[in-house]
DODREN-166538 format. One record per residue (C-alpha): residue number from 1; chain; x, y, z. Coordinates in steps of 0.001 Angstrom, whole numbers, plus 500000, padded with zeros to 6 digits. Layout:
<pts>
   num   chaine       px       py       pz
   NUM        A        X        Y        Z
...
</pts>
This chain:
<pts>
   num   chaine       px       py       pz
     1        A   629645   596803   471771
     2        A   630972   594072   469510
     3        A   633209   595344   466748
     4        A   633120   594816   463007
     5        A   636178   592582   463324
     6        A   634385   590398   465868
     7        A   631420   590042   463534
     8        A   633802   588962   460769
     9        A   635175   586262   463088
    10        A   631609   585134   463777
    11        A   630965   584896   460052
    12        A   633988   582613   459645
    13        A   632744   580432   462513
    14        A   629275   580239   460949
    15        A   630696   579212   457589
    16        A   632637   576459   459323
    17        A   629447   575273   461001
    18        A   627620   575231   457684
    19        A   630390   573088   456205
    20        A   630117   570682   459113
    21        A   626324   570728   458910
    22        A   626314   569819   455230
    23        A   628139   566590   456012
    24        A   625649   565297   458567
    25        A   621963   564439   458519
    26        A   619894   567368   459745
    27        A   616213   567782   460397
    28        A   615659   568303   456694
    29        A   612545   570455   456818
    30        A   612208   574143   456068
    31        A   610927   575257   459450
    32        A   611185   579009   459496
    33        A   610980   582050   457303
    34        A   613052   585174   457721
    35        A   612357   588728   456730
    36        A   615201   591152   456130
    37        A   614786   594697   457420
    38        A   617215   597383   456314
    39        A   616443   599859   459115
    40        A   616038   599055   462796
    41        A   614493   601325   465468
    42        A   616130   601652   468867
    43        A   614774   602443   472326
    44        A   615573   605811   473859
    45        A   616012   606356   477581
    46        A   612337   607329   477736
    47        A   611284   604011   476246
    48        A   610232   605443   472886
    49        A   611899   604334   469690
    50        A   613045   606286   466701
    51        A   610382   606863   464082
    52        A   612213   604925   461366
    53        A   609878   603189   458935
    54        A   611056   599633   458342
    55        A   610368   598564   454756
    56        A   608419   595318   454318
    57        A   609697   592548   452105
    58        A   607117   591296   449623
    59        A   607639   587707   450804
    60        A   610016   586423   453484
    61        A   612890   584243   452301
    62        A   613165   580615   453456
    63        A   615945   579478   455780
    64        A   616753   575829   456471
    65        A   617234   574646   460043
    66        A   620824   573795   461045
    67        A   622173   572138   464163
    68        A   624711   574191   466118
    69        A   628169   572653   466404
    70        A   628057   570940   469824
    71        A   631857   571110   470149
    72        A   631365   574743   471201
    73        A   629619   573882   474459
    74        A   628529   571263   476931
    75        A   625217   570963   478761
    76        A   625438   570761   482559
    77        A   622412   569995   484729
    78        A   622594   572476   487612
    79        A   619294   571748   489393
    80        A   616561   569120   489240
    81        A   613251   568553   491005
    82        A   611537   571780   489938
    83        A   607802   571530   489231
    84        A   607030   573324   485966
    85        A   609544   576153   486539
    86        A   608691   579319   484619
    87        A   611369   581934   485194
    88        A   614699   582694   486832
    89        A   616269   585900   488153
    90        A   619552   586541   489949
    91        A   620126   588439   493169
    92        A   623245   590631   493461
    93        A   625028   587973   495560
    94        A   624551   585345   492835
    95        A   621644   583482   494461
    96        A   618886   582488   492029
    97        A   615132   582991   492420
    98        A   613046   580510   490414
    99        A   609266   580506   490038
   100        A   607243   577304   489803
   101        A   603899   577633   488033
   102        A   601848   575982   490839
   103        A   602652   579057   492959
   104        A   606042   578635   494613
   105        A   609240   580702   494644
   106        A   612406   578651   495133
   107        A   615898   579870   495895
   108        A   619195   578279   494920
   109        A   622310   579190   496885
   110        A   625790   578100   495825
   111        A   624328   575826   493180
   112        A   621984   573972   495555
   113        A   618196   574237   495673
   114        A   616853   574935   499148
   115        A   614143   572394   499998
   116        A   611636   574866   501483
   117        A   609941   577396   499169
   118        A   610135   581073   500066
   119        A   607135   582231   502091
   120        A   604960   585267   501362
   121        A   603451   584308   497983
   122        A   599647   584672   497861
   123        A   597354   582116   496237
   124        A   597512   582103   492446
   125        A   595215   580607   489821
   126        A   597349   577588   488869
   127        A   595200   576216   486091
   128        A   596016   575233   482491
   129        A   598582   577850   481297
   130        A   598144   580033   484375
   131        A   599932   580222   487697
   132        A   602989   581991   489092
   133        A   604997   583009   486066
   134        A   607739   585603   485603
   135        A   610130   586898   488270
   136        A   612424   589902   487940
   137        A   614720   591470   490496
   138        A   614569   595275   490553
   139        A   617694   596853   488980
   140        A   618317   598652   492302
   141        A   617584   595631   494491
   142        A   620599   596334   496690
   143        A   618880   599589   497714
   144        A   615186   598672   497819
   145        A   615063   594817   498110
   146        A   612183   594662   495599
   147        A   611311   591623   493476
   148        A   608584   591653   490778
   149        A   606243   588822   489771
   150        A   603548   588123   487207
   151        A   600773   585640   487917
   152        A   597208   584696   487063
   153        A   594540   585609   489587
   154        A   590838   584813   489931
   155        A   588740   581841   488908
   156        A   588313   579731   485792
   157        A   585369   581894   484740
   158        A   586895   585292   485617
   159        A   590674   585748   485742
   160        A   593389   588184   484735
   161        A   597146   588705   484694
   162        A   598581   590640   487605
   163        A   601965   592245   488268
   164        A   603049   592512   491888
   165        A   606145   593478   493803
   166        A   607328   592384   497236
   167        A   610253   592977   499566
   168        A   612703   590100   499926
   169        A   614953   589983   502993
   170        A   616863   586890   501916
   171        A   614463   584504   503630
   172        A   610860   585583   502976
   173        A   608744   587909   500864
   174        A   606716   590632   502572
   175        A   604574   593644   501662
   176        A   603148   591957   498544
   177        A   601649   594770   496460
   178        A   599669   594429   493220
   179        A   600860   597295   491006
   180        A   598992   596367   487801
   181        A   596233   594075   486642
   182        A   594547   593553   483298
   183        A   591534   595837   482899
   184        A   589042   593075   481974
   185        A   588450   589621   483422
   186        A   588404   586677   481037
   187        A   587270   583050   481182
   188        A   589511   579965   480873
   189        A   593186   579551   481617
   190        A   594864   580626   478374
   191        A   597229   583308   477066
   192        A   598426   585259   480076
   193        A   601626   586526   478420
   194        A   603654   587519   481456
   195        A   607245   588294   480448
   196        A   608916   591366   481965
   197        A   612083   593316   481150
   198        A   613584   596528   482501
   199        A   614565   599399   480220
   200        A   617586   601645   480901
   201        A   615345   604456   482185
   202        A   614037   602203   484980
   203        A   610643   601515   483420
   204        A   609202   598024   483075
   205        A   607824   596344   479950
   206        A   605391   593472   480487
   207        A   603514   591338   477974
   208        A   599800   590535   478219
   209        A   598255   587744   476130
   210        A   595187   588151   473918
   211        A   592913   586174   476261
   212        A   592654   582831   474487
   213        A   591558   580800   471491
   214        A   588113   580393   469915
   215        A   585434   579943   471081
   216        A   586384   582247   474002
   217        A   584532   585534   473602
   218        A   584409   588947   475239
   219        A   581838   591655   474573
   220        A   580142   589578   471864
   221        A   583199   588751   469716
   222        A   586195   586448   469835
   223        A   588414   587659   472658
   224        A   591494   587693   470418
   225        A   590005   590722   468622
   226        A   590849   592713   471777
   227        A   594479   592739   470610
   228        A   593432   595536   468212
   229        A   591370   597379   470847
   230        A   593452   600212   472307
   231        A   591145   600503   475310
   232        A   591950   596925   476376
   233        A   595126   595415   477834
   234        A   594646   592108   475993
   235        A   597253   591391   473309
   236        A   599516   594238   474425
   237        A   602871   595121   475899
   238        A   602469   597642   478712
   239        A   605116   600036   480015
   240        A   605043   601031   483681
   241        A   607084   602853   486265
   242        A   608412   600612   489026
   243        A   605455   601543   491264
   244        A   602917   600599   488565
   245        A   602089   604135   487501
   246        A   602112   605139   483830
   247        A   605134   607007   482438
   248        A   604044   610365   481002
   249        A   605869   609668   477697
   250        A   604019   606429   476892
   251        A   602805   606418   473251
   252        A   599079   606782   473999
   253        A   599101   609065   477028
   254        A   596544   611839   476626
   255        A   594160   610027   474289
   256        A   590693   609427   475709
   257        A   590158   606366   473472
   258        A   593446   604628   474361
   259        A   594684   602971   477534
   260        A   597726   604945   478608
   261        A   599677   601918   479886
   262        A   599877   600388   476385
   263        A   603306   600466   474723
   264        A   602643   598178   471703
   265        A   599682   596133   470475
   266        A   598486   593484   468039
   267        A   600137   590581   469907
   268        A   598852   587047   470495
   269        A   600877   585741   473434
   270        A   604412   587019   474040
   271        A   606472   584723   476284
   272        A   609905   585979   475304
   273        A   611266   589504   475864
   274        A   614891   590581   475637
   275        A   616784   593877   475666
   276        A   619965   594432   473652
   277        A   622105   596890   475646
   278        A   624519   597421   472740
   279        A   621835   598882   470462
   280        A   618974   599644   472897
   281        A   616677   597355   470903
   282        A   613807   595329   472373
   283        A   613037   591892   470937
   284        A   610034   589651   471531
   285        A   608916   586148   470606
   286        A   605267   585222   470585
   287        A   603172   582136   470078
   288        A   601228   581815   466866
   289        A   598277   579479   466501
   290        A   598885   576717   463967
   291        A   602234   577905   462648
   292        A   603119   581580   462459
   293        A   605145   581910   465650
   294        A   606934   585257   465494
   295        A   610048   587081   466558
   296        A   609594   590840   466431
   297        A   611809   593890   466722
   298        A   609683   595987   469049
   299        A   608854   599666   468807
   300        A   606653   601718   471110
   301        A   603301   602722   469652
   302        A   603373   600131   466856
   303        A   600769   597563   465759
   304        A   602079   594010   465222
   305        A   599024   592783   463360
   306        A   597355   590018   465359
   307        A   594782   588764   464451
   308        A   594082   590778   461273
   309        A   597500   590125   459696
   310        A   599132   586803   460551
   311        A   600939   583761   459160
   312        A   598985   581563   461614
   313        A   596025   579369   460778
   314        A   593178   578151   462963
   315        A   593863   574959   464870
   316        A   591089   573484   462730
   317        A   593136   574391   459652
   318        A   591167   577352   458283
   319        A   592391   580893   457747
   320        A   592441   583312   460658
   321        A   592915   586171   458206
   322        A   593614   586260   454473
   323        A   596232   588954   455166
   324        A   599826   588258   456158
   325        A   600923   591892   455955
   326        A   599010   595163   456040
   327        A   600042   598831   455735
   328        A   600689   600444   459098
   329        A   601465   597120   460787
   330        A   604920   595760   461599
   331        A   605952   592513   459896
   332        A   607829   589859   461905
   333        A   611605   589646   461690
   334        A   611332   585856   461854
   335        A   608449   583400   461423
   336        A   608351   579765   462532
   337        A   606056   577383   460668
   338        A   605518   574746   461958
   339        A   605357   576245   465426
   340        A   608190   575898   467906
   341        A   606023   577423   470713
   342        A   608627   580063   471695
   343        A   609126   580812   475381
   344        A   612085   582598   476920
   345        A   614415   584913   475016
   346        A   617940   586071   475856
   347        A   620385   588452   474212
   348        A   623958   587235   474655
   349        A   626810   589670   475314
   350        A   629060   587599   477593
   351        A   632730   586722   477199
   352        A   632512   582939   477548
   353        A   631168   582472   474029
   354        A   632706   585276   471931
   355        A   631352   583656   468753
   356        A   627813   584111   470155
   357        A   628095   587779   471091
   358        A   625215   589781   469654
   359        A   623014   586688   469116
   360        A   619517   586011   470415
   361        A   618599   582694   472031
   362        A   614926   581640   471867
   363        A   613521   578654   473736
   364        A   611019   576249   472173
   365        A   608400   574328   474138
   366        A   607200   572121   471281
   367        A   610518   571985   469411
   368        A   612352   571195   472695
   369        A   615378   573193   471675
   370        A   617090   576584   471703
   371        A   617247   578668   468528
   372        A   620474   580642   468194
   373        A   619604   583602   465980
   374        A   622374   585691   464462
   375        A   621704   589356   463749
   376        A   623686   591879   461750
   377        A   624418   595405   462993
   378        A   621088   596648   461620
   379        A   619096   593999   463475
   380        A   618375   591824   460439
   381        A   618174   588062   460975
   382        A   620966   586442   458951
   383        A   621164   582916   460379
   384        A   619407   580489   462724
   385        A   620735   577294   464313
   386        A   619337   574654   466662
   387        A   620679   573581   470036
   388        A   618723   570409   470962
   389        A   617628   570218   474617
   390        A   615117   567325   474336
   391        A   612862   568878   476956
   392        A   610269   571661   476805
   393        A   612215   574910   477144
   394        A   610342   577531   479173
   395        A   613025   580154   479839
   396        A   616481   581151   478585
   397        A   618678   583654   480432
   398        A   622240   584884   480443
   399        A   623609   584586   483966
   400        A   625903   587102   485655
   401        A   628747   584642   484977
   402        A   628298   585070   481210
   403        A   626859   581561   480724
   404        A   623447   580591   479351
   405        A   620832   579063   481649
   406        A   617773   577094   480519
   407        A   614653   576144   482491
   408        A   612712   573104   481280
   409        A   608939   573047   481701
   410        A   608465   569521   483020
   411        A   606891   567975   486146
   412        A   610501   567281   487150
   413        A   611953   570409   485577
   414        A   615649   571162   485336
   415        A   617958   574137   485254
   416        A   620591   573485   482574
   417        A   623711   575553   481970
   418        A   625574   575836   478668
   419        A   629319   576042   479268
   420        A   632233   576215   476813
   421        A   634035   572945   476316
   422        A   637496   572832   477850
   423        A   639057   573307   474409
   424        A   636874   576354   473683
   425        A   637496   577779   477160
   426        A   641262   577489   476625
   427        A   640927   579357   473323
   428        A   638880   582120   474993
   429        A   641471   582539   477756
   430        A   644351   582624   475277
   431        A   642713   585540   473408
   432        A   641838   587548   476557
</pts>
């Protein structure tokens, strides 16, 4: 866990960056709002969080965008030639598994991409936003050889998000097993969600999108209303055991009117999930509609408001809801308007960038950048800075080497690594 002294050093670094930033031309627009929370729930080993009520600010404060000091790091292109890569996960030996949305799993060994995709992946619905999406190596992969995937399955008129696991022997996938699928089929190729993270107790959190934008309907109403329906998986985060069964301590187990797999609800389309091992907190970023992208501090059993309380507007410009905050619903920790289209989220606790320890890194598809988000010990957002990438950022991960890796969602997608500059690396070594 980072110490108070380390946080003080970070503060000094941030003040230096602000001084530098004031002397150069920045983006100049107020692009995000922040909301300060004085209490922050944490995840227990069972996946529940403490029942601390987080007070809501009457109106979030504005925070100007700032460009991160590029003297801290350099951008290195590790891989090229990936077709719309979606996610990356590391094997214990350091090899990297990368998913491509059209339905391929690629492997990189010793920094080189093997030309032939890994076999054993079934057909996926690769249409619009759908396809092969997240990949996550089981925490005990060395024992069980299991790798987990999310993907869209079905047809344009009837499809759903699935979670599957398969055995990987280093060359091919076998024994592909669907362990979860969304309870209702939907039309069109929108809002599949599909991020996964593992909790310390070995359970899996996975995000499911709300089903899509108007005019898409289900059961006679706009499908996005399903995010408030506790019998439906749409607009939810689900919590599962590694075999797909429901943990007995899930928030809604035992209620006849609630789906027992649901962990949290009221979400539009989460494509960023991260776990902070120093505080046991779960963070998520989700797409808004027109503005109103959110970063949320997650808590099991809670309602995050969509679509009845939101800072988003319709793509046509009208109100989705007149309410931005409602009693009993959790307000965002951070709001982006205009939208950055957040995808990929990483919590940094490596040694290569000591000034970044305890920060979150959120990718932006539309903004084509990384947002470095500083948190205090209580989980309040205290600063946000930009790292320009100039490509659509689909995923952000901390690698086992303590460096940050970025996947760009392009027809010729790249894997980019952020490394300390030689001067910064020398400083890090001199203090270790």
